[in-house]
Structures are given as structure tokens and as C-alpha cells.
N, CA and C atoms as an extended XYZ file, in Angstrom:
231
Properties=species:S:1:pos:R:3:atomname:S:1:resname:S:1:resid:I:1 pbc="F F F"
N       110.881       94.823      119.218 N   MET     1
C       111.649       95.988      118.829 CA  MET     1
C       112.893       95.585      118.048 C   MET     1
N       113.590       94.546      118.499 N   SER     2
C       114.801       94.127      117.795 CA  SER     2
C       114.465       93.580      116.408 C   SER     2
N       113.273       93.020      116.246 N   GLU     3
C       112.853       92.541      114.929 CA  GLU     3
C       112.702       93.723      113.972 C   GLU     3
N       112.159       94.815      114.469 N   LEU     4
C       112.008       96.024      113.668 CA  LEU     4
C       113.369       96.552      113.230 C   LEU     4
N       114.327       96.547      114.138 N   VAL     5
C       115.686       96.988      113.818 CA  VAL     5
C       116.286       96.072      112.762 C   VAL     5
N       116.141       94.768      112.929 N   SER     6
C       116.704       93.802      111.982 CA  SER     6
C       116.127       93.965      110.582 C   SER     6
N       114.839       94.263      110.509 N   GLU     7
C       114.185       94.414      109.212 CA  GLU     7
C       114.527       95.734      108.535 C   GLU     7
N       114.804       96.763      109.319 N   SER     8
C       114.972       98.109      108.776 CA  SER     8
C       116.411       98.557      108.606 C   SER     8
N       117.338       97.899      109.292 N   MET     9
C       118.731       98.339      109.270 CA  MET     9
C       119.653       97.232      108.776 C   MET     9
N       120.745       97.651      108.154 N   SER    10
C       121.770       96.690      107.750 CA  SER    10
C       122.479       96.174      109.004 C   SER    10
N       123.284       95.153      108.839 N   GLU    11
C       124.010       94.589      109.978 CA  GLU    11
C       124.931       95.631      110.620 C   GLU    11
N       125.609       96.414      109.800 N   LEU    12
C       126.499       97.456      110.318 CA  LEU    12
C       125.709       98.528      111.064 C   LEU    12
N       124.564       98.922      110.492 N   GLU    13
C       123.719       99.909      111.166 CA  GLU    13
C       123.210       99.372      112.494 C   GLU    13
N       122.856       98.095      112.548 N   GLU    14
C       122.414       97.477      113.804 CA  GLU    14
C       123.505       97.547      114.866 C   GLU    14
N       124.732       97.229      114.457 N   GLN    15
C       125.853       97.278      115.401 CA  GLN    15
C       126.046       98.695      115.920 C   GLN    15
N       125.969       99.655      115.029 N   ARG    16
C       126.113      101.057      115.433 CA  ARG    16
C       124.951      101.490      116.317 C   ARG    16
N       123.739      101.048      115.984 N   TRP    17
C       122.573      101.402      116.784 CA  TRP    17
C       122.729      100.891      118.216 C   TRP    17
N       123.247       99.684      118.384 N   GLU    18
C       123.442       99.121      119.724 CA  GLU    18
C       124.343      100.020      120.571 C   GLU    18
N       125.359      100.600      119.964 N   ILE    19
C       126.263      101.505      120.683 CA  ILE    19
C       125.517      102.774      121.096 C   ILE    19
N       124.737      103.328      120.174 N   VAL    20
C       123.965      104.536      120.479 CA  VAL    20
C       122.904      104.232      121.537 C   VAL    20
N       122.236      103.091      121.427 N   ALA    21
C       121.208      102.707      122.399 CA  ALA    21
C       121.810      102.546      123.791 C   ALA    21
N       123.007      101.979      123.873 N   ALA    22
C       123.685      101.835      125.164 CA  ALA    22
C       123.998      103.211      125.750 C   ALA    22
N       124.409      104.138      124.904 N   TYR    23
C       124.675      105.507      125.359 CA  TYR    23
C       123.389      106.135      125.895 C   TYR    23
N       122.289      105.944      125.168 N   LEU    24
C       121.011      106.534      125.581 CA  LEU    24
C       120.440      105.884      126.837 C   LEU    24
N       120.895      104.696      127.169 N   ALA    25
C       120.451      104.054      128.409 CA  ALA    25
C       120.989      104.811      129.622 C   ALA    25
N       122.080      105.542      129.423 N   GLU    26
C       122.699      106.271      130.533 CA  GLU    26
C       122.607      107.785      130.389 C   GLU    26
N       122.184      108.264      129.230 N   HIS    27
C       122.078      109.698      128.976 CA  HIS    27
C       120.691      110.006      128.432 C   HIS    27
N       120.252      111.222      128.661 N   GLU    28
C       118.906      111.609      128.247 CA  GLU    28
C       118.766      111.774      126.736 C   GLU    28
N       119.820      112.282      126.089 N   ALA    29
C       119.727      112.587      124.658 CA  ALA    29
C       121.084      112.433      123.990 C   ALA    29
N       121.048      112.434      122.662 N   VAL    30
C       122.271      112.351      121.862 CA  VAL    30
C       122.086      113.245      120.638 C   VAL    30
N       123.179      113.785      120.134 N   ASN    31
C       123.129      114.503      118.863 CA  ASN    31
C       124.097      113.827      117.899 C   ASN    31
N       124.116      114.284      116.671 N   SER    32
C       124.935      113.601      115.668 CA  SER    32
C       126.433      113.728      115.950 C   SER    32
N       126.858      114.814      116.567 N   THR    33
C       128.277      114.983      116.889 CA  THR    33
C       128.725      113.963      117.928 C   THR    33
N       127.938      113.804      118.980 N   VAL    34
C       128.265      112.831      120.026 CA  VAL    34
C       128.214      111.418      119.455 C   VAL    34
N       127.180      111.129      118.668 N   ALA    35
C       127.057      109.797      118.063 CA  ALA    35
C       128.251      109.507      117.154 C   ALA    35
N       128.690      110.494      116.401 N   ALA    36
C       129.844      110.309      115.513 CA  ALA    36
C       131.097      109.975      116.314 C   ALA    36
N       131.291      110.651      117.435 N   GLU    37
C       132.445      110.365      118.291 CA  GLU    37
C       132.357      108.957      118.871 C   GLU    37
N       131.168      108.566      119.308 N   LEU    38
C       130.974      107.221      119.864 CA  LEU    38
C       131.281      106.134      118.834 C   LEU    38
N       130.855      106.383      117.607 N   LEU    39
C       130.944      105.371      116.554 CA  LEU    39
C       132.234      105.443      115.741 C   LEU    39
N       132.951      106.542      115.865 N   GLY    40
C       134.164      106.711      115.077 CA  GLY    40
C       133.879      106.917      113.598 C   GLY    40
N       132.797      107.656      113.309 N   VAL    41
C       132.397      107.920      111.925 CA  VAL    41
C       132.212      109.425      111.734 C   VAL    41
N       131.975      109.837      110.494 N   HIS    42
C       131.691      111.243      110.207 CA  HIS    42
C       130.330      111.621      110.783 C   HIS    42
N       130.159      112.896      111.047 N   THR    43
C       128.903      113.404      111.595 CA  THR    43
C       127.729      113.086      110.673 C   THR    43
N       127.921      113.199      109.368 N   LYS    44
C       126.845      112.902      108.408 CA  LYS    44
C       126.395      111.447      108.507 C   LYS    44
N       127.342      110.539      108.687 N   THR    45
C       127.018      109.116      108.821 CA  THR    45
C       126.193      108.886      110.079 C   THR    45
N       126.608      109.507      111.170 N   ALA    46
C       125.868      109.379      112.426 CA  ALA    46
C       124.477      109.992      112.290 C   ALA    46
N       124.380      111.125      111.614 N   ALA    47
C       123.085      111.787      111.425 CA  ALA    47
C       122.130      110.892      110.636 C   ALA    47
N       122.649      110.202      109.616 N   ARG    48
C       121.801      109.281      108.835 CA  ARG    48
C       121.279      108.140      109.704 C   ARG    48
N       122.139      107.609      110.567 N   LEU    49
C       121.722      106.525      111.458 CA  LEU    49
C       120.640      107.014      112.421 C   LEU    49
N       120.832      108.187      113.002 N   LEU    50
C       119.850      108.736      113.936 CA  LEU    50
C       118.525      109.017      113.227 C   LEU    50
N       118.587      109.531      112.016 N   LEU    51
C       117.369      109.794      111.248 CA  LEU    51
C       116.637      108.492      110.937 C   LEU    51
N       117.378      107.463      110.564 N   LYS    52
C       116.758      106.164      110.287 CA  LYS    52
C       116.086      105.622      111.549 C   LYS    52
N       116.759      105.745      112.690 N   ALA    53
C       116.181      105.286      113.955 CA  ALA    53
C       114.914      106.077      114.282 C   ALA    53
N       114.915      107.356      113.964 N   GLU    54
C       113.709      108.167      114.172 CA  GLU    54
C       112.593      107.705      113.237 C   GLU    54
N       112.923      107.461      111.991 N   ASN    55
C       111.917      107.062      111.001 CA  ASN    55
C       111.261      105.721      111.320 C   ASN    55
N       111.973      104.823      111.998 N   ILE    56
C       111.358      103.537      112.347 CA  ILE    56
C       110.776      103.551      113.759 C   ILE    56
N       110.796      104.715      114.400 N   GLY    57
C       110.108      104.866      115.673 CA  GLY    57
C       110.917      104.586      116.926 C   GLY    57
N       112.237      104.529      116.812 N   LEU    58
C       113.064      104.271      117.988 CA  LEU    58
C       113.420      105.547      118.737 C   LEU    58
N       113.478      106.658      118.015 N   LEU    59
C       113.881      107.931      118.602 CA  LEU    59
C       112.879      109.022      118.253 C   LEU    59
N       112.876      110.059      119.063 N   LEU    60
C       112.147      111.286      118.764 CA  LEU    60
C       113.176      112.394      118.639 C   LEU    60
N       112.989      113.306      117.683 N   SER    61
C       113.946      114.402      117.523 CA  SER    61
C       113.328      115.713      117.975 C   SER    61
N       114.198      116.587      118.436 N   TYR    62
C       113.809      117.916      118.895 CA  TYR    62
C       114.804      118.910      118.320 C   TYR    62
N       114.299      120.011      117.782 N   GLY    63
C       115.173      121.021      117.210 CA  GLY    63
C       115.346      120.832      115.719 C   GLY    63
N       116.150      121.706      115.157 N   LYS    64
C       116.385      121.669      113.717 CA  LYS    64
C       117.877      121.653      113.438 C   LYS    64
N       118.240      121.034      112.374 N   THR    65
C       119.598      120.937      111.830 CA  THR    65
C       120.687      120.867      112.893 C   THR    65
N       121.478      121.911      113.049 N   ARG    66
C       122.637      121.869      113.952 CA  ARG    66
C       122.268      121.614      115.409 C   ARG    66
N       121.097      122.062      115.814 N   ASN    67
C       120.695      121.933      117.212 CA  ASN    67
C       119.826      120.715      117.483 C   ASN    67
N       119.667      119.839      116.506 N   LYS    68
C       118.772      118.692      116.657 CA  LYS    68
C       119.347      117.686      117.646 C   LYS    68
N       118.497      117.277      118.579 N   ILE    69
C       118.863      116.218      119.516 CA  ILE    69
C       117.846      115.095      119.390 C   ILE    69
N       118.264      113.923      119.796 N   TYR    70
C       117.408      112.740      119.719 CA  TYR    70
C       117.275      112.131      121.103 C   TYR    70
N       116.048      111.759      121.442 N   LYS    71
C       115.777      111.086      122.707 CA  LYS    71
C       115.112      109.756      122.402 C   LYS    71
N       115.357      108.804      123.271 N   LYS    72
C       114.757      107.486      123.106 CA  LYS    72
C       113.249      107.602      123.293 C   LYS    72
N       112.512      106.995      122.403 N   LYS    73
C       111.059      107.018      122.483 CA  LYS    73
C       110.612      106.182      123.675 C   LYS    73
N       109.712      106.718      124.464 N   GLN    74
C       109.204      106.014      125.637 CA  GLN    74
C       108.113      105.038      125.216 C   GLN    74
N       108.201      103.831      125.716 N   CYS    75
C       107.181      102.816      125.439 CA  CYS    75
C       106.027      102.998      126.405 C   CYS    75
N       104.830      103.011      125.879 N   ILE    76
C       103.637      103.123      126.713 CA  ILE    76
C       103.014      101.742      126.822 C   ILE    76
N       102.838      101.296      128.046 N   ILE    77
C       102.289       99.953      128.275 CA  ILE    77
C       100.850      100.052      128.705 C   ILE    77
């Protein structure tokens, strides 16, 4: 999984993803507003990171635009 992150994200995005992933380890879901507060960035920047994480299969999204939330994708063994 970390190899996928390394190949798909810049170093800065990886650092930000680690913060969001740590948050998701203790919370069920995150939205772009919460992620922006965690990362100290604009909501749009956080939304781009969450979308990228969804596109590479790390997150699943629910809802549309303002109400969109992201949950960590469950690994099936």
C-alpha cells in the first residue's frame, strides 16, 4: 500500500496523507473541511488530496459535493 502512495503522490502529498490516515485510524470518516483543519490548508487543497486518495483506492466517498465524506477502504483478505 505504501508503494502505491509513493508512486502516486508527491512527497508533500504523502506527508499530508499520513496525517489524514492517522485521523481515520481513530475516526470513521473525514470530509474536506476537517482534513483542511488537520493539515492547515485550504478546503480545496484538502479536497484534491482526498480525491487523489480515492482515485488510487485508499478511500471510498459517499455523498456529493458539500456533503461528501470519505471512509478508509476496507482490505479484504
